[in-house]
N, C-alpha and C positions, 0 to 999 in steps of 0.2 A: 558498528552499533551492537549492543548486546542482544542476545536472543530474547525476543519478547516473552517467551515462555518462562524465563528465569527472572524477568523484570516485573511480572505481574504479581499480585497478591496470591498467597497460597491456594485459595479456593479457585481463583480465576486461572492460576497456573495449571492446576489439575484439569480444568475444563479445556484449556488450550491444547494440552498434550492429547487429551482424549479426542478432541476434534481433529487434530493432525492425524492421529492413528485411524480414525474413522474414514477420513478422506483417502488415505493411502489404500485402505482395504477396498473402498468403493471403486477406486481407479483400477486396482488389480482385477476386480471382477468385470469392469468395463472392457478391458483389452482381451479377456479370455476368449479364445476362438478367433481373434483377428489375426490373419497371416502377417508375420513380421515384415515381409517385403512390402505388403500393401501399406502397413503403418509407416514404414520408413519412407516410402514414396510420398505419402501425404505430408509427412513432416518436412521433407525437402521443399515442397511447394509452399508450405506454411511459413517456413523460416523467412522467405523473402517478404511475405505479407507482414509478418510480425515486425521486421526491421523498418517497415514503413517507408520504403523507397518510393512507392507510387500510391497516392491516395486512391480510394475506390468508392464507387457509388453502389456497390453490390456486396452482399455478405461474403466474407472470406471463407467461412465454413459452409460447404455445399451439401454434404450428406453425412450419414452416420459414421462412415469410415474416416472422413475428415475430422469429425468431432472427437472420435476416440483417439486419433493420433494427436490432435490438439491438446486434449485433456492430459494425455501421458507426457507430452512434450512441454506444455506450458503451465498447466494448472498448479502443480506444486510450487513452481517459482513465483507465479502470480499471487498465489495464496500467501507465500512467505513475505513478498514485498508489501502487499496490502496490509497484512497483519502487522508488520513493522511500522508502517505509516499510521495505522489506527492506534497502535500502542503509544507512539509518540504523541498523538493527539490526546489520548486518555491520560497520559502523564501530565500534560499541561492543563487539562480540564477534567480533573478526577471525578467531578460530579456529573459529567455528561452521561445521560442514560436515555438515549432516544427510544421512543416507543414505536417508531416506524423507521424502516430502512428501504430506500429506493436505490437499486444498483442499475445504472444506465450503461447499456452495452456490455452487460455482465456475462454473456455467453453461457458457459456451463456453471457459472456461479461461484468462482473462486473468491470474489470479494465478500459474498454473503457467508461463506464458510469462515473467512477471516474475521468478519464481525462477530460470528458466534464464538470464535476462539478468544477474542479480546473482550468483548462486551457481554458475553453470555447470551441468554435469551431475553433478558429484561425482567426475569423473575428473581426471587430472593436468593436462590442458590446458584445463579449463573446458568442454570439449565431450564429455567422456566417454571419449576414446580412451586415457587413461592409467590407467583403472581402471573399476570397475563403475559404471554410470550410476545416478543416484538413482532409487529406485522412487517413482513418482508415481501418486496416485489422486485423481480428482475425483468428488465426490459431489454430486448435485443431484436435485431431484424432477421436472425437466422433461426428458423424453426427447429432444424436438427440439433442445434446447440441447446436451445431451451428444453427440448425433449430429453436430452441426455442429462442436463442439469437437474431436471425434475427427478429423473431416475436416481442420480447420485444422492440427491438430498433426501430421498425416501429412506436411504440406508443410514441416515444420521440419527444420533440420539438427541439432537437439538430440535426442540419444538418449533423454534423460529424457522429452521431450515425445512423441516417436514411440512410446515404449513405455508411455505412461500408460494406466491403467485408468480407464474411465468408467462409474460405477456409479449407477444410479437408486435413490433412496431418499427417503422423506419426511423432512424436517428439522424437528426440534423436540422436543417431549416424547416420550420413548421412544426417541430416536435413540441407537444404539450405534455408536460410532466406533472403528475399528481404531487401534492404537497407531502413532505416527509421530514421527520426529525433529522435523519442522516441521509445524505445523498453521496454515493460513491461513483466515480468515473475512472475506471482503471484500464490502461492499455487499450484504449479505444480511439483516442484523438489521432493516433498515428494512422488509423484506417480511414480518416475522413478528410475531405477537401476543406480548404480554409474557411469558406462560408459556413459549412456544417459544423466545424469545430467551434467557431464563434457562437453560433446559435445554440449549440449544446451546452457550452459553459454558462451562457447567459440564462438558459432555461433551468440548469441545475441550481444556479444561485437563487433564482426566483422561487424554486420549489422547496429549498431547504429552510426548515424552521430553526434548526440549531447549527448544523455543520455540513460542510462540503469537503470531501477528500478526493483529490485528483492524483493519479499515479501514472507515470509513463516510463519507458525504458531509460536507463541511466546513460544515455548517449548525448552528444551535443545537440542533436535534433530533438531528442526527448526533453532535454532541459529547456530548449527554446519554446517548445509547446507548453511546458509547465509555466514558464515566465509569462507567456501570453495569457494562460488561464488565470494565473495569480493576479495579473493586472485587471482582468475582467471581474474577478471576485471582489477585489478591492473597490473597483468602480461601482459595483452593485451594493456597496455598503458593508461588506463583511470585513473582518480583521483576521490577520494571519496569526496562527498560534504555533505552527510548526511547518517546516524546520526552522524558518526564519525567526530571529529574535525581534523582528520589527515588521511593519507594513510599508516601509519606505522602499525606494528603488534598490534592486539587488546590486551589491557592489562588485560582483564578478563581471569581468569583461567577456562577453560571449565568444569573441574571436580567440581568446587566449585560454579560457577555462570554463568549466561548467560545474554546477552544484549537483552532486549525486551521492548515493550511499550504497551500501551492500547488505544483503540478507543472505546468510549462509543456509543453504538448503540441503538437507539429507536426501540422498538419492537411493531409492530401492534398487534391487537388481533388475526389476522390471523397467524402471526409469532409465537405468544405464543401458539396457538392451535397446530401447526405442531411440535414445539419443546418441547411441554409439560411443559412449564414454566409459571410462574404467574407474574413475575416482568415486569415492563414497559420498562426495559432497560437491556442490557447486556454489559459487557466489553470484547471486542475482543482483546486478547493478540496476538501480532505479532512481528516478527523481520524483519528487512529490510536493504537494502543497496541501495543508489542512487549514481551513478558515472557518470562523464561526460568526454567527449573528451578534450584533451588539446586544449586550444584556446577558449573554451566555457567560457563566462564571469560568474564569481561567485566564492565564497570562502567559505570554511567551517566555522562553528562557532568557537569561541575561546574555548568553552567547551560545553558539552551537559549534561543536568540533567538526570541522569540514575536511580534515585529512587524518590519516592514521597517526596517532601520537608517536613521537620519536622519543624512546626511552634511552637515556644516556647515563653515564655514571654520575649519580647524585642529582640528576635533574631530568625533567620531562618537558619537551617542547610541544606546545599545542598550537595548531593553526585554527583560528577562530573566526567566525562571522559574528559580529556584535551589533548592538543597536545603532541608532543614528547619532549618538553622541559625537561631537566634532573632534574630541581628543581621544576617546577610547572606542569609538565606533568603527564600523566597516570591517574589512579584513585585517587581521593583525595576528601577530605571534605572541604567545605568553609563555614565559619560562618559569616553571615551578620547581623550586629547589628543595633539597632534603631538609633544609632549615625551616621550611614552612610546615613541617609536621603532618597534621591531618590533611592539609591541602595537597601535599606531595603524595601521600598515600592514595588520595582520591584521584589524582592525576595519573598515577601508575595504573589504576584500575579503569581509567576512562577509555572509551572506545570511539572510533570514527562514527559520527552521527549523534553522539550523546549531547544532551544539554549540559552547559557548564555555567555555574553560577559563581565562579571565581574560586580562588584557592581557600577562601574563608568558608565556602560552602562545599558543594560536592558535585559530582557528575550524576546526571539523571538519565533514565532510559531515553534513547533516541530511536533511530530507525536504521540500523545497519548491523554489521558484524563486530565481534570482538577480534 
């Protein structure tokens, strides 16, 4: 998928880059003074929780050291994945401008930073000065995470972030969520038992006036949780806008394949130190679903590119997920040749995760890397 920063309109692109830079600067300040060995030890424990091998009924983040390690280890990648998913939604519903945002299980607030990067603040210039800033609420059960999230947001230039409310509440069965235009649930279902997952998704669907976006790790288990969430959102009356080009059953066989995408994340030297890596970037694999209320303007793509395009001499091979059409729907391969002119050029520029409207149209921003 293309970098959302380059797919957005110029003013929004500038705001997105600024938000990215502000987040990295705030994270650098957060780790200042924390012994590297302590941070590394907390990261090792958190890796197991992040992979979601064992659901939990207790917060994963226990104290400030855990939160600092988590923020350095996960927040840039979570921010990148959610930003890509929100950019894909914005591409399919360009008029979407929620005046409120509820982030459930948001921890230190990566998703609200992503919303600021893609949607601005809700004001006329994308930073809130041309109108009332979007009301933002983060709900999580870990008070240390909320405290650090509040601290990070205070350093932002975004009015929506600085004014965010950080509310402690257990998430799962019995959760009552306030109504909001946009509801995000990112990287939290893997921490919950099955009954809590079901209750959370149903509560998110009931709370959303406009849209719900759910993001999970791009693993077979993460995809399974997304498929479950997708089904519950559809049952609640929402329609899917991304990544799926339809709201019918997913054509992928869970035992053989899974739908996921990738966001390329730049890694600072601080990030490399905490994660123990040497590369200047990493590819965050994620699965997601974005669904909207009936009446919300927007339409899914004709098809979605679900694998990296194969560029060969004079042709491009695209692996697509299309709509429910009996002849052209489902999973299929499309070969675009040089003789197709503009369609061929669009195919050469297309990326894994892009929307694809056929060789007569073009590829549009999706949620993944080039």
